[in-house]
N, C-alpha and C positions, 0 to 999 in steps of 0.2 A: 226172189226171196220169199219165204213163207210169211203170210200175213201176221201170224201170231208173234213173229220175231220183233216186230215194231213195238211190242208192249214190254219186252224184257227190261230194257234200260229205264223207261219211265216208271215201271213198278218198282224196280230196284232203287231208283232215286227216292221215290216216295217212302219206301220201307226204311231206307237208311236215315232219312230225315226224321221219321217217326221214332226210330230207335235212338237217334242222337238226342232228340227232345226228351225221351224218357230217362236218359242218363242225368239230365239237368234236374228232373223232377223227383229223382229217387229219394232224396232227403225229405222233401216235403211230403211225399207219399208215405214215408215211414214214420215221420215225427208229427207232422201237423195235421194231415187229413184224418187220422183215426181219432183225434181229439174233438173234431167238429160234431155238433149235434145234427144228426142226419134225419131226414124224413123216413117214415116207415116204407115209403115207395122207392128208396134208394136201392139200386140193384147190388148184389154181392160184388165184392172187389174183383173177382175173377172175370166178370163181364167186361170191365173196362179195357183191358189189353186185347181181348178178342175183338171187341167192336172197333177199337182204334186201328187194329191191324186190317180189318175188313175195309175200313174207310180209306186207309192209305193205299191199299191195293186198288180200290175203285178210283182213287185220284190218279194213280199211275195209268190205269186203263183209259181214263179220260184224256190224259196227255198223249197216250199212244194214238188215240182216235184223232185228236186235233193235229198231231204231227203228220199223220197220213194225208191231211188236207192242206197242210202248210198255211195255217191261219195265224199270222204273226201276233195279232192283237190278242187272240185267245191264248196263245202260248205265254205271252207276257202276263195276262191275268192269272193263268195257272200258277206261274212262279210266285205271284203276289199272294195268292191264297195259300200256297204251300208255306210261305214265310209266316203268314198269320197263324197257321196251324202249328208252327214250330213253337 
């Protein structure tokens, strides 16, 4: 099996989790967040989905790497951090 194939499911799981979380935040992002007083250093709204997508892809790659080594504790910790990111 090609080495890159071990990353497909972990990345997909991460991205689906991120997409699911964004569905729960949609109302807050549309109604609440724009009313906050933000720092001048706050990046434009377009930056957030791009950065979160990159982070979820990297999380998936991390899981793919630890699955290849069969590290059960690390896999458990990965699921915990994914739950916290949700």
